C-alpha positions in Angstrom: 4.1 -3.3 -2.3 1.0 -4.7 -3.8 0.2 -6.8 -0.8 0.6 -3.5 1.4 -2.3 -2.0 -0.5 -4.7 -4.4 1.2 -3.5 -3.6 4.8 -5.7 -0.6 5.2 -8.6 -2.6 3.9 -8.0 -5.3 6.6 -7.7 -2.6 9.4 -10.9 -1.2 8.3 -12.5 -4.6 8.4 -11.0 -5.1 11.8 -12.2 -1.9 13.1 -15.6 -2.6 11.9 -15.7 -6.2 13.4 -14.5 -5.1 16.7 -17.0 -2.1 16.8 -19.1 -1.6 19.9 -22.2 -1.4 17.5 -23.4 -5.0 16.8 -25.3 -3.9 13.9 -22.0 -2.8 12.1 -20.4 -6.2 13.2 -23.2 -8.2 11.7 -23.4 -6.4 8.3 -22.3 -8.3 5.3 -20.2 -5.5 4.2 -17.8 -6.3 7.2 -17.4 -10.0 6.2 -16.9 -8.9 2.6 -14.1 -6.2 3.5 -12.2 -8.8 5.8 -12.6 -11.6 3.1 -11.5 -9.2 0.2 -8.4 -7.9 2.3 -7.1 -11.2 3.3 -7.6 -12.6 -0.2 -5.8 -9.6 -1.8 -2.9 -10.1 0.6 -2.8 -13.8 -0.1 -2.8 -13.4 -3.9 -0.1 -10.7 -3.8 2.5 -12.1 -1.3 1.9 -15.2 0.9 4.5 -14.2 3.3 2.9 -10.8 3.9 -0.4 -12.9 4.7 1.6 -14.5 7.6 2.4 -10.9 8.9 -1.3 -9.9 8.6 -2.5 -13.0 10.5 0.1 -12.2 13.3 -1.3 -8.8 13.4 -4.8 -9.9 13.4 -4.0 -12.3 16.3 -2.3 -9.4 18.2 -5.4 -7.3 17.7 -7.5 -10.2 19.0 -5.3 -10.5 22.1 -5.5 -6.8 22.8 -9.3 -6.4 22.2 -10.1 -10.1 23.5 -13.3 -9.0 25.1 -14.6 -7.6 21.9 -13.1 -10.6 19.8 -14.8 -13.4 21.8 -18.4 -11.8 21.3 -20.7 -14.2 19.5 -21.3 -11.7 16.7 -17.5 -10.9 16.2 -16.6 -14.5 16.2 -19.2 -15.4 13.7 -18.2 -12.4 11.4 -14.5 -13.7 11.4 -15.6 -17.2 10.6 -17.8 -16.1 7.7 -15.0 -13.9 6.4 -12.4 -16.8 6.8 -14.7 -19.4 5.2 -15.5 -16.8 2.3 -11.8 -16.0 1.6 -10.8 -19.7 1.7 -13.6 -20.8 -0.6 -12.8 -17.9 -3.0 -9.2 -18.8 -2.9 -9.3 -22.6 -3.3 -8.0 -22.2 -6.9 -4.9 -20.7 -5.5 -4.5 -22.6 -2.3 -4.6 -26.1 -3.7 -2.0 -25.9 -6.3 0.1 -23.7 -4.0 0.0 -26.6 -1.3 0.5 -29.2 -3.9 3.6 -27.4 -5.3 5.2 -26.8 -1.9 4.7 -30.4 -0.7 5.8 -32.2 -3.9 8.7 -29.9 -5.1 12.0 -29.4 -3.4 12.2 -25.6 -3.7 15.8 -25.5 -2.4 15.2 -22.2 -0.6 18.3 -22.7 1.7 20.6 -24.0 -1.0 20.8 -20.5 -2.6 23.9 -18.4 -2.1 22.4 -16.4 0.7 20.0 -17.4 3.6 16.6 -15.8 3.5 17.4 -13.8 6.6 19.9 -11.8 4.8 17.7 -11.1 1.8 14.8 -10.2 4.1 13.3 -6.8 4.7 14.7 -5.1 8.0 12.2 -3.4 10.3 14.1 -0.2 9.7 13.5 -0.4 6.0 9.9 -1.1 6.4 9.4 1.9 8.7 11.8 4.3 7.0 10.1 7.7 6.3 12.8 9.3 4.2 12.5 8.5 0.5 15.8 8.0 -1.1 16.9 5.5 -3.5 20.1 3.9 -3.5 21.6 1.2 -5.8 22.0 -1.5 -3.1 19.2 -3.8 -2.1 20.6 -5.3 1.1 21.7 -3.5 4.3 24.3 -6.1 5.3 26.4 -4.8 2.3 26.9 -1.2 3.5 24.5 -0.4 6.3 21.8 2.0 5.5 23.9 4.1 3.1 22.7 3.5 -0.4 20.0 1.1 0.4 16.6 1.3 -1.3 13.7 2.3 0.8 11.1 -0.4 0.7 8.7 0.4 3.4 5.4 2.1 4.0 7.1 4.7 5.9 5.4 8.1 5.8 2.0 6.5 5.3 2.3 4.5 8.5 3.6 7.4 10.5 0.5 9.7 9.3 -1.8 6.8 10.4 -0.2 6.4 13.8 -0.2 10.1 14.5 -3.9 10.2 13.2 -4.9 7.3 15.5 -3.2 8.9 18.5 -4.9 12.2 17.8 -8.3 10.4 17.6 -7.5 8.6 20.9 -6.6 11.8 22.7 -9.7 13.5 21.4 -11.8 10.5 22.8 -10.1 10.7 26.1 -10.7 14.3 26.3 -14.4 13.9 25.6 -14.7 11.2 28.3 -13.2 13.3 30.8 -15.6 16.1 30.2 
């Protein structure tokens, strides 16, 4: 949950860095927003950082014309360098530990795929609290809701509404 707090900050930074207005893209605020967002996710949950990076790559592919502008690439590079520079105290020991210690992740009783979060749990909008953590035990019955759920649905509906308004303005 803590890592998910920083996702809206990253989305805000991405919307600023992919903006049509180059003055917004060039602002220091844009670089700081992206760097703080990615650092926050890194400090909270490293696996969530992988998902956020995948999301960023997907957005980059969708908006490739805007992504490959000089100003946009420069802002992304500045944000990445700032985030890495401010996270060296975390990254170096983490890499040292993962390279030199046998963590025995697959030696546990259950493989990580069974213990992971299912997409349905991530997008679940009905807040109920069961007493089981894993869906493989009983399906969705009595399973804890972990996801961003209703907040995600509100954001998607708001985004769709804004897009419809913009298309309506363009037609007029």
